C-alpha positions as CSV (number, residue, x, y, z in Angstrom):
1,M,-15.4,6.5,12.9
2,R,-15.3,8.8,9.9
3,F,-15.7,7.2,6.4
4,E,-12.2,8.3,5.6
5,D,-10.8,6.5,8.6
6,Q,-12.9,3.4,7.8
7,Q,-11.5,3.4,4.3
8,K,-7.9,3.4,5.6
9,W,-8.8,0.7,8.0
10,M,-10.3,-1.4,5.2
11,V,-7.1,-1.1,3.1
12,K,-4.8,-1.9,6.0
13,H,-6.7,-4.9,7.5
14,Q,-8.7,-6.3,4.7
15,M,-6.1,-5.9,1.9
16,I,-2.5,-5.4,3.0
17,D,-2.8,-7.8,6.0
18,Q,-4.5,-10.4,3.6
19,G,-1.7,-10.3,1.0
20,I,-2.7,-7.5,-1.4
21,S,0.5,-5.8,-2.3
22,D,0.0,-4.1,-5.7
23,E,0.6,-0.4,-5.0
24,N,-1.7,0.7,-7.8
25,V,-4.6,-1.3,-6.4
26,L,-4.0,-0.1,-2.9
27,S,-3.8,3.5,-4.0
28,A,-7.1,3.2,-6.0
29,F,-8.9,1.8,-2.9
30,L,-7.7,4.8,-0.9
31,K,-9.0,7.2,-3.5
32,V,-12.5,5.8,-4.3
33,P,-15.1,6.2,-1.5
34,R,-17.0,2.9,-1.4
35,H,-19.8,4.4,0.7
36,L,-20.9,6.4,-2.3
37,F,-21.6,3.2,-4.2
38,V,-24.0,1.5,-1.8
39,P,-27.6,2.3,-0.9
40,A,-28.0,5.0,1.7
41,D,-29.7,2.7,4.2
42,I,-26.6,0.4,4.4
43,R,-23.9,3.0,4.0
44,H,-22.7,2.4,7.5
45,L,-21.7,-1.1,6.3
46,A,-19.7,0.2,3.3
47,Y,-16.2,-0.6,4.6
48,E,-16.9,-4.0,6.1
49,N,-15.4,-7.0,4.2
50,S,-18.7,-8.3,2.9
51,P,-20.8,-8.1,-0.3
52,L,-23.7,-5.7,-0.1
53,G,-27.0,-5.6,-2.1
54,I,-27.4,-2.8,-4.6
55,G,-30.8,-3.7,-6.0
56,E,-32.0,-5.7,-9.0
57,G,-30.8,-8.9,-7.3
58,Q,-27.1,-7.7,-7.7
59,T,-24.4,-7.1,-5.2
60,I,-21.2,-5.1,-4.7
61,S,-18.5,-7.6,-4.0
62,Q,-16.5,-7.6,-0.8
63,P,-13.5,-5.3,-1.0
64,F,-10.9,-8.0,-0.7
65,T,-12.3,-10.0,-3.6
66,V,-12.3,-6.9,-5.8
67,A,-8.8,-6.1,-4.8
68,Y,-7.7,-9.7,-5.4
69,M,-9.1,-9.8,-8.9
70,M,-7.5,-6.5,-9.8
71,Q,-4.1,-7.7,-8.5
72,L,-4.4,-10.9,-10.5
73,A,-5.1,-8.7,-13.6
74,E,-1.7,-6.9,-13.2
75,L,-3.1,-3.6,-14.4
76,K,-0.9,-1.0,-16.1
77,S,-1.5,2.6,-16.8
78,D,-1.6,2.2,-20.6
79,H,-4.1,-0.7,-20.6
80,S,-7.6,-0.7,-22.0
81,V,-9.8,-2.8,-19.8
82,L,-13.2,-4.5,-20.4
83,E,-15.3,-4.8,-17.3
84,I,-18.2,-7.2,-17.5
85,G,-20.9,-6.2,-14.9
86,T,-20.8,-2.5,-14.1
87,G,-23.1,-3.0,-11.1
88,S,-22.7,-0.1,-8.7
89,G,-19.8,1.3,-10.6
90,Y,-17.4,0.9,-7.7
91,Q,-14.9,-1.4,-9.4
92,T,-15.3,0.7,-12.6
93,A,-14.0,3.7,-10.6
94,L,-11.2,1.7,-9.2
95,L,-10.1,0.5,-12.6
96,A,-10.4,4.1,-14.0
97,E,-7.9,5.3,-11.4
98,I,-5.3,2.9,-12.7
99,V,-5.7,2.3,-16.4
100,K,-6.1,4.4,-19.6
101,E,-9.6,3.3,-20.6
102,V,-12.4,1.3,-19.0
103,Y,-15.1,-0.2,-21.2
104,T,-17.9,-1.4,-18.9
105,V,-20.9,-3.6,-19.9
106,E,-24.1,-4.1,-17.8
107,R,-27.2,-5.9,-18.8
108,I,-29.5,-4.1,-16.3
109,S,-30.2,-0.6,-17.6
110,F,-31.1,0.8,-14.2
111,L,-27.8,-0.1,-12.7
112,S,-25.8,1.1,-15.8
113,N,-27.5,4.5,-15.8
114,Q,-27.2,4.9,-12.1
115,A,-23.5,4.1,-12.2
116,K,-22.9,6.3,-15.2
117,E,-24.5,9.3,-13.4
118,K,-22.5,8.7,-10.2
119,L,-19.2,8.3,-12.0
120,A,-19.9,11.4,-14.1
121,D,-20.5,13.3,-10.8
122,L,-17.1,12.1,-9.7
123,N,-15.6,13.4,-12.9
124,Y,-14.3,10.2,-14.4
125,Q,-13.7,10.8,-18.1
126,N,-12.0,7.6,-19.3
127,I,-15.0,5.3,-18.9
128,F,-17.3,4.1,-21.7
129,Y,-20.6,2.4,-21.1
130,Q,-22.8,-0.2,-22.8
131,I,-26.1,-1.9,-21.9
132,S,-26.0,-5.3,-23.4
133,D,-25.2,-9.0,-22.9
134,G,-21.9,-9.0,-21.2
135,T,-21.1,-12.6,-22.1
136,L,-20.7,-11.4,-25.7
137,G,-18.2,-8.7,-24.7
138,W,-18.1,-5.2,-26.2
139,K,-20.4,-4.8,-29.2
140,T,-19.4,-2.6,-32.1
141,D,-21.2,-2.0,-35.5
142,N,-18.4,-2.7,-37.9
143,S,-15.1,-3.5,-36.2
144,R,-13.8,-5.7,-33.4
145,T,-12.3,-4.2,-30.3
146,F,-9.5,-5.9,-28.4
147,F,-8.6,-5.4,-24.7
148,D,-5.4,-5.7,-22.7
149,R,-7.4,-7.0,-19.7
150,I,-11.0,-8.3,-19.1
151,I,-12.4,-8.5,-15.6
152,V,-15.7,-10.4,-15.1
153,T,-17.7,-9.6,-12.0
154,A,-20.2,-12.4,-12.1
155,A,-19.8,-16.2,-12.4
156,A,-20.0,-18.0,-15.7
157,P,-20.8,-21.8,-16.1
158,E,-17.7,-21.9,-18.4
159,I,-15.4,-19.4,-20.0
160,P,-17.3,-17.4,-22.7
161,Q,-15.5,-17.8,-26.0
162,S,-16.6,-14.3,-27.1
163,L,-14.6,-12.8,-24.3
164,V,-11.5,-14.8,-25.1
165,E,-11.7,-13.6,-28.6
166,Q,-11.7,-10.0,-27.5
167,L,-8.5,-10.3,-25.6
168,K,-5.3,-9.0,-27.2
169,I,-2.4,-11.4,-27.7
170,G,-0.6,-11.3,-24.3
171,G,-3.8,-10.1,-22.6
172,K,-5.4,-11.6,-19.5
173,M,-8.9,-12.2,-18.3
174,V,-9.9,-12.7,-14.6
175,I,-13.2,-14.6,-14.3
176,P,-15.0,-16.8,-11.8
177,A,-16.5,-19.9,-13.3
178,G,-18.1,-23.1,-12.2
179,G,-21.4,-23.9,-10.4
180,K,-24.1,-21.4,-9.4
181,F,-23.2,-21.5,-5.7
182,S,-19.4,-21.9,-5.8
183,Q,-16.8,-21.0,-8.4
184,T,-13.1,-21.1,-9.1
185,M,-11.3,-17.9,-9.9
186,Y,-9.4,-18.2,-13.2
187,V,-6.8,-16.1,-15.0
188,I,-6.9,-16.7,-18.8
189,E,-3.8,-15.7,-20.6
190,K,-3.9,-15.4,-24.4
191,Q,-0.8,-16.3,-26.4
192,I,-0.3,-16.5,-30.1
193,N,-0.8,-20.2,-30.4
194,N,-2.5,-21.2,-27.1
195,I,-4.6,-20.2,-24.2
196,N,-3.1,-20.7,-20.7
197,T,-5.5,-21.1,-17.7
198,Y,-4.6,-20.7,-14.1
199,S,-6.8,-21.2,-11.0
200,Y,-6.8,-19.2,-7.8
201,G,-9.2,-20.6,-5.2
202,N,-12.9,-20.7,-4.6
203,F,-15.3,-17.8,-4.5
204,T,-19.0,-17.1,-4.7
205,F,-20.5,-14.6,-7.2
206,V,-23.9,-13.9,-8.6
207,P,-24.5,-15.7,-11.9
208,L,-23.4,-14.2,-15.2
209,I,-26.6,-14.1,-17.3
210,G,-26.4,-14.2,-21.1
211,Q,-26.1,-16.1,-24.3
212,E,-22.7,-17.6,-23.2
213,G,-23.6,-17.6,-19.5
214,W,-26.4,-18.8,-17.3
215,K,-30.0,-18.5,-18.6
216,I,-32.5,-16.4,-16.8
């Protein structure tokens, strides 16, 4: 089966049939070729609903999980989104198809540089990159940056306060948090006077390493 046909099959059976209904999310998954973001020797597995190794002890999450997090985020075309964990760059590309700007942070320079090169080849021009501790969010020299949405692609032991602080009022963060081997998916909604927290089932992610995450 051609990759294009596998991609359509993935969207139909792994997403639509499993409750993903956000048209912007589904459209992005039909546009971004997942097989370009996995190592060549496992490219034939690209459209299976499973996480795949991308090197450096990291994985590209299973397609349904990525779609589920994006749907929970309720992404809009005028949003600026902070992605914690660039990884392969696959979710970065999906986000860039939907929102105005994607700011993506990766602590492993090899993965960040590889993703940046691939995404440039695919002509994405609304993505900004940073190699740093993702638990601290987007670092700037002399001003604070705030985001409409934050999506965290690795599991924190608890919600990093630095990320909460970088949410705009009315903004949302989607983040898995809990133990190293099983986590709960949370949506954090920031209001003027309070923070609302909602939970959405159990998942398993690689640990979020950093000052406000797990230690190496």
